[in-house]
N, C-alpha and C positions, 0 to 999 in steps of 0.2 A: 410758462413755471408752466404747461403743460410738456409739452418740449423737454425739457428738463429730467418728469417725471419718468414722464415714456424712455428714455436712457437709463432714467434709476431701476427703474423693472427690465428692462431689455436687461440691464448686464448682473442684476439678479439671477435671470432666467437663466441666465449661461452662466451663471457661478453657482447654480443648481445641477443642470448638465455633463456638466464637467463636474464637479465632486461626485453626481453618482458615476459615471463612468471610470473614478482613479482606483476603483481595486480591476478593470480588464485587462488584459494583457491584445493594446492596442495592434502591436503587429504583425505581420501574418510569420508564424516563426517556423515554416516552411524548409524554409533555407537550412537554419538547422539540428532536423535529422538528421542530413545524408553528414554533414558534421559529425552531429555524435554517435553517429551510426551508420556511419561511412560503405557497414556492408553487406546497407541495408538496396531492398530494389524500387523499394513504390512504399509508399505509408495509405493509410486509413486515414476519415474523423470518429471519431463521434461528440457530439452537442447534447447537453444535458443544463438540467437547472433544478442547482441546490435549493431548493425547496426549505421552504420554514419550520418543519420538523428535524430535515435532513440538518440545514442546520447547524437547529440544539442539544441534537448529538453531537457532527461537530459540537461544537462550542465546548461540549461537556467531558471532553476528552485532550483539553487542550489547555497548558497550565498561564495562558497568556489569556488577555481578554480580545474579542473578537470585536470590531466597527462591522453595525447595523447591514450598512453594504458591502460587506466584502465580499462577501457569497451570494454568485446569480447564478449567472447563464456564461458554460463555460464549456473548451473545449480543450478534448486533449488525439494526441497526433499517436495515432501506431507503426513507426514503422517497424519495415516485411519482409520476408526473405524469402523465398519461394513464396508466398502467398500469408505463410505466419507470419503477424504477430512477434517482436525478439527486439518492444521494450515498450517505452510508451514515454511521448515526452512531452510535458502538462508547464504550457510558460504564464506567469503571477506579475500582477505589477505590484510591489511594494508600494510607500511615502518615504521617499528618500527627502536631505534638503535643500535640496533643487529640483526641486518635482519626481516625476515617474522615476521609481528603479521596476525594468522589467528584470527574470531572471529565468531564465529556460532553467530548467527540471527533469533534464532525464534521468529515468526511471528502469530496472529492470521490468523483468516480466516481476516479482514477487513486494516491488516499488520499490525497494530499497536501489539509491542512487550510481548511476551511471556516470554523470559528467555533470559536470553544470554550468552554467555559461551570464556574461550579463549578457541582456540584447540591447537593452538602453543603460543607462548611469550615465552622470555628469560629478558621482561626488565621490572627490577621491579617498574619503573617508572608506564607506564604504568598495573601494575596488577595492584599498592595503586589508580588507576584514575578508575577506573573497582570499584570499593571496593566502593572509595567514589559515583559512581554516581550510583552504584546497585540500592541506594532506591527511583530514577528520572527511574532510566528503564523500568523497569520493567512494563505496563503496560499504556506505553509514548507510544501517538502517534504522528504524521511526525510533527506534531505544535507542542507539547510541545520538542520533541532531539533540533528545529530550538528557542524558545525561553534560551532551557540552549548552543547550541551553538553559543550564542547571549553576553551571560552571562558571559563565558569563556576566560579565555587569558592561560589557562596554555596550553604542548603542548601537555601532552598526554594523558587530557580533550576532547582535540578540536580531537586529533586522532581518541581517541573512536568514540564518535558524529557524527561525520563526517563520520565512517565507516555504523553509523545506521541512520543515512539519507542515505545516495549512497542508500544502504541494499533495506529502504522503499520505494522511487523512484524507480530505475532499476526493485523491483517485481512489482512495481503498471505498469508502462509502463509496460514494456515487458512480463507476464504473468497474468494485469485484465481482459485478455478476457478468456483464462483456469477458471481464478477463480471465475468472476463474476458468473456465475451459482448455483454456491456452493451456495454467498453468500447471495444469489436470494432466495434460500430456506432455508437457514440461516433464510433470513429476515421475510422469510411471514408465518412461523414458530415459530416465536416469535411473530411475530403481527396476524395472524389471527385464530391462533392455532395450535397443532400436526396435520399433515397431511394432513396439504395446500398443495399446487400443484400448479406447476408456468407455465407462458407458455411461451416466447419470444414475443412479438408483437411489430410493428413500431411505429417509434416516429422523429416530428418534430420539435423544436427549435428552427426554425427561425426565432421569433421573438422577441424571445429576441438578442436582438442588444449585442457589445465587451462588450457596459463600464460597463454591469454585472457583467464583468471579470467571464461568469462562462463556463463551458467548455462541450458547448451545443452537439461540434460533434464526445463528446463520449459515449455520453449519448445515454441508455439503455433502455426496460421496461419491463415487463412481468408480463398477467394479472393472476391472483394470482381466486383459488379454493378451497372451504372451502375440511371439509376431510369426504361432503356430495357430494361433488361438484358443488355445487353451484353457483355458483359467487360470488364471497368477495372481490372484487375490485383490483388494482394496485399499482407495486414499479416502481418506477424510480430511476433507480439513474445520479443523474448529480449531479458532483461537482462543487464547487465554490472557489475562492481566495479572500476569504474575510480580507483588509484588506492586511497585512505578510503572513497570513493562507490560507494555502492548505485546504480541506478543502473536506473528500469524505466523500458525505453527501446519503442517500435513503431515495425519496419522500414517504410517504405512504397514500394513498385516499379509500376511503370505498369505497361500493356500495352506497349510498347515493350521490357521486359526490363531496365530502366532507373531509377537512385533518385530517388525523388521528395520523401519530407521522411522524417526523423528528428524523432518526440517522443518526451514523452509519453504519459501515459493520463487526458492532463489533452486532449489532440489537441491543442498549444501546443509552439512550442522553450519550450529555457529553456537557460541560459548553455552547460552540460553538451552538447549536440545541437548549438546551434550550432558549437560547438570543433569534435565527433564529425563535423557537417555538414558541414563547415568544406570539403573538400578532391572529397566524395560529388556532387555535386547531379549530374545528371542523368547522372550517368555509369551505362551498359553493361559489361555483362560483362569487357567486352574491354579497355577504361582501366580496369577494378580490377583488370584480373588483373598489369598494369607499375604500383598500383600498392603505393606503400613504406611504405603510413602503418598502423595493429592494423587499425579502423577499417573502411578500404578493403578488407583480407585479410576482413575477417569479412563486407562487405557482398558485397562476389560470390558466395563462398559460398551465403549468403543465400541471393539471385537464383538462382545453379541449383540449393537443392535445393528451388524453388519453384516455378517459372516451367520449362515446357518452352521449346527452341530454341523460335524463332521457322522457319518451315517458307522 
């Protein structure tokens, strides 16, 4: 009887341990780095713990429920080219019909999907779902994945999409501070030319109230110098949840205090950037002060907060 009881306790403990590990990627994802980023010369890694307060903030941004044990200690891998990160590899495990499904999400520096692959999968339906979704996955932003998730009721497609949504949100929230300096250098080079350098600067956007649904508490800014070391302008990372779409936006201001561009972390514009920037291009504080759009008000405050008036 005691032997049988001991066996039951041991099996129960084993089950708890397996359940506790269910959402951690169990295999070494390093082989995926050079498959997804063949131009990489090496890699670095960052391990962080998603603590309860961050988990709560992440859960609030998702259109589905997180399992209580789903976020914990995770490692992301940064493929390097000449010591500079060129992307992010984040491997997540999801529950499948036949055990764990491990999915490797290769993201660009803006946390858009670069490519995606199965590291482990025994589920034919999940593999078929991945192939159906693949044309819409590569190059997709968080907003794109959320749209696809809202449009499908297929369980396997939803599993893949939810994995991608969680990956992007967690990567941005838990590792964003480590990625932002590299994103800033990328944005500066794309907007002000090769050789542009960046220097962190303080920014206070408390004048923008909560009604705009801006992430002002996480706003960061850099002053930019051109390849000759002359002041070229400023760039500001200020995210905006527009309707239900979370947008990671960089506000680019030239050395004359005019709006030069509004881009994503990839350095490129998308449909949202084009729509928001349509009436901002080339405008300075004088014109923006009279602008009747929300993006105009925000651009005005961003310029005021980051650049001193021209003497």
